[in-house]
C-alpha positions in Angstrom: 89.7 139.4 144.6 87.9 140.0 141.3 84.2 141.1 141.7 81.2 139.3 140.3 80.7 142.3 138.0 84.1 141.6 136.4 83.2 138.0 135.6 79.8 138.9 134.4 81.2 141.4 132.0 83.8 138.9 130.8 81.2 136.2 130.1 79.0 138.8 128.4 81.9 139.8 126.2 82.6 136.3 125.1 79.0 135.4 124.4 78.1 138.5 122.4 81.5 138.5 120.5 80.9 134.8 119.6 77.4 135.5 118.5 78.5 138.5 116.3 81.3 136.4 114.7 78.9 133.5 114.1 76.5 135.8 112.3 79.3 137.2 110.2 80.4 133.7 109.1 76.7 132.8 108.4 76.3 135.7 106.1 79.6 134.9 104.4 78.5 131.3 103.8 75.2 132.6 102.3 77.2 134.9 100.1 79.3 132.0 98.8 76.1 130.1 98.1 74.6 133.0 96.2 77.8 133.3 94.2 77.4 129.7 93.1 73.8 130.3 92.2 74.7 133.5 90.2 77.3 131.6 88.3 74.8 128.9 87.5 72.3 131.4 86.3 74.9 133.0 84.0 75.8 129.6 82.6 72.1 128.7 82.0 71.5 132.1 80.3 74.2 131.1 77.7 72.7 127.7 77.0 70.7 126.9 73.9 67.0 126.6 74.9 65.5 123.2 75.3 62.0 122.2 74.1 59.7 122.5 77.0 57.8 119.3 75.9 61.1 117.3 76.3 61.7 118.4 79.9 60.7 116.2 82.8 59.2 118.9 85.0 57.2 117.7 88.0 53.7 118.9 88.7 53.1 121.6 91.3 51.3 119.1 93.7 54.5 117.0 93.7 56.6 119.9 94.8 54.2 121.8 97.0 55.9 120.7 100.2 59.1 122.7 100.5 60.2 120.5 103.4 60.4 117.5 101.1 64.1 116.5 100.6 63.3 116.2 96.8 62.2 119.8 96.6 64.8 121.8 94.7 64.0 125.5 94.1 67.0 125.8 91.8 66.3 122.7 89.6 65.1 124.7 86.6 65.7 128.2 87.8 66.6 130.4 84.8 66.6 127.4 82.4 66.0 128.5 78.8 63.1 126.9 76.9 61.2 127.0 73.7 57.5 126.2 74.0 54.6 125.7 71.7 51.6 126.9 73.7 47.9 126.8 73.5 46.3 129.6 75.6 43.4 129.1 78.0 41.1 132.0 79.0 42.2 132.2 82.7 44.4 134.9 84.0 45.9 135.3 87.5 47.1 138.7 88.9 49.8 138.4 91.6 49.2 141.3 94.0 51.7 143.6 95.7 54.4 143.7 93.1 56.7 146.7 92.6 58.6 147.8 89.5 60.5 151.1 89.1 58.6 152.5 92.1 55.2 151.6 90.7 52.9 149.2 92.6 50.9 146.7 90.6 50.5 143.1 89.6 52.5 140.3 87.8 50.0 138.8 85.4 50.0 135.1 84.4 47.9 133.2 81.8 47.1 129.5 82.0 48.5 127.6 78.9 48.8 124.1 77.6 52.1 122.9 76.0 52.4 120.6 73.0 51.9 117.5 75.1 48.9 118.8 76.9 50.5 119.8 80.2 49.3 123.0 81.8 51.7 125.7 82.8 51.5 129.4 83.6 53.2 132.0 81.4 54.1 135.5 82.7 52.3 138.2 80.7 54.3 140.9 82.6 53.8 143.7 85.0 50.7 145.9 85.1 50.5 148.9 87.5 47.4 149.5 89.5 45.0 151.9 87.8 42.2 153.5 89.7 40.2 151.3 92.1 41.6 148.0 93.3 38.1 146.5 92.7 38.9 146.5 88.9 42.1 144.9 87.6 44.3 146.6 85.0 44.0 145.2 81.5 46.8 143.1 80.1 46.4 141.6 76.6 46.4 137.8 76.8 47.5 135.3 74.2 44.5 134.4 72.1 46.0 131.8 69.7 48.7 129.2 69.5 52.0 130.8 70.4 55.7 129.9 70.1 57.5 131.4 73.0 61.2 131.6 74.0 61.7 132.2 77.7 63.1 130.9 81.0 61.7 129.0 83.8 61.3 130.2 87.4 59.0 129.9 90.4 58.4 132.1 93.5 59.9 131.0 96.8 57.3 130.5 99.4 56.5 133.5 101.6 57.5 132.6 105.2 54.7 134.9 106.5 52.1 132.9 104.7 51.6 131.3 101.3 47.8 131.2 100.9 46.3 132.1 97.5 43.4 134.3 98.8 42.0 134.0 95.3 39.4 136.7 94.2 37.5 136.8 90.9 37.3 140.3 89.5 36.7 142.2 86.3 39.2 144.2 84.2 39.1 147.7 82.7 38.7 146.1 79.2 37.4 142.7 78.0 38.9 140.7 75.1 35.8 138.5 74.7 33.0 139.3 77.1 32.1 136.3 79.3 35.0 134.2 78.0 38.1 135.2 80.0 38.1 135.1 83.8 40.4 137.2 85.9 41.6 136.3 89.4 43.7 138.2 91.9 46.0 136.1 94.1 48.3 137.1 97.0 50.9 134.3 96.5 52.0 132.3 93.5 51.2 129.0 95.2 51.2 126.6 92.2 50.1 123.6 94.3 47.0 125.4 95.6 46.3 126.8 92.1 46.4 123.2 90.7 44.0 122.2 93.4 41.7 125.2 92.6 41.8 124.3 88.9 41.2 120.6 89.6 43.9 119.7 87.1 47.7 119.1 87.1 49.9 122.2 86.8 53.6 122.3 86.1 55.7 123.5 89.0 57.5 126.2 87.0 56.4 129.3 85.2 57.6 130.6 81.9 58.9 134.2 81.7 59.2 135.2 78.0 62.5 136.6 76.9 61.6 137.2 73.2 59.5 140.4 73.7 56.3 138.4 72.8 54.1 140.3 75.3 55.5 143.9 75.0 55.3 144.2 78.8 57.9 144.6 81.5 59.2 141.3 83.0 61.1 141.9 86.2 63.8 139.3 86.8 64.8 138.7 90.4 65.5 135.0 90.7 67.1 135.4 94.2 66.0 137.6 97.0 69.4 139.0 97.9 72.6 138.9 95.8 76.0 137.7 97.0 77.5 141.2 97.4 74.8 142.2 100.0 75.5 139.0 102.0 79.2 139.8 102.0 78.5 143.4 103.0 76.3 142.2 105.9 79.0 139.8 106.9 81.6 142.5 107.1 79.2 144.6 109.2 78.8 141.8 111.7 82.6 141.2 111.9 83.1 145.0 112.4 80.6 145.1 115.1 82.3 142.1 116.8 85.7 143.9 116.7 84.2 147.2 118.0 82.3 145.5 120.8 85.4 143.5 121.8 87.5 146.6 122.0 84.9 148.5 124.1 84.4 145.6 126.5 88.2 145.1 126.7 88.5 148.7 127.9 85.6 148.2 130.4 87.0 144.9 131.7 90.5 146.4 132.0 89.2 149.3 134.1 87.2 147.0 136.3 90.3 144.7 136.8 92.4 147.7 137.8 89.7 149.0 140.1 89.4 145.5 141.8 93.2 145.4 142.3 93.2 148.9 143.9 90.5 147.8 146.3 92.4 144.7 147.2 95.5 146.7 148.3 
């Protein structure tokens, strides 16, 4: 008669093997999804840019709830645009950004498009210099600007999406007392709109025409398809190795039980 340990080992094998295989298929499906997104981004990069003023872009307040079925992170992701912009003297520094091993900020300036809608434009990356109590200087736009770029937004941080807005000074002023500089921990556009007490478009412009002279990191998706496929194969391999090990263990237990029964 087979012992309880034998059946326990058999059940454990089936459960763990099934879980590992399920994780493998989940990563594979995520890889296929990311492939579709990557293909979409390539296609959009080849499109002629559209006039920003002609696009029906929702405001940030309307898309602030990511559980809303109408929320679509990929609706305008990477979409090429041309924009005639009027700058406003408000800059936001997104904290804890890394480019080429340097830690710093992604800097944004508040702008108005040709039909009066407010939108943020990315001024680029600025590494931390000296004390964190003073923000690194990034030259803002000071006059009407025609910009060619692409749209994006940051996906919500699952660990917390609060602004934690702080008003600080910079190492250099353009016009003393005119510009204001604010450090934020998350690019929560809905909360920014509430803080500004004015509507704000739910997408950000990243210039692609060299108009700022700064580095503009482009990472529209957190993990590419190849990584997902790689993780998928790791899970499948773990499932096979685990099954082989447990097969040997169960076989030995089965033989041991038969000998005891004789």
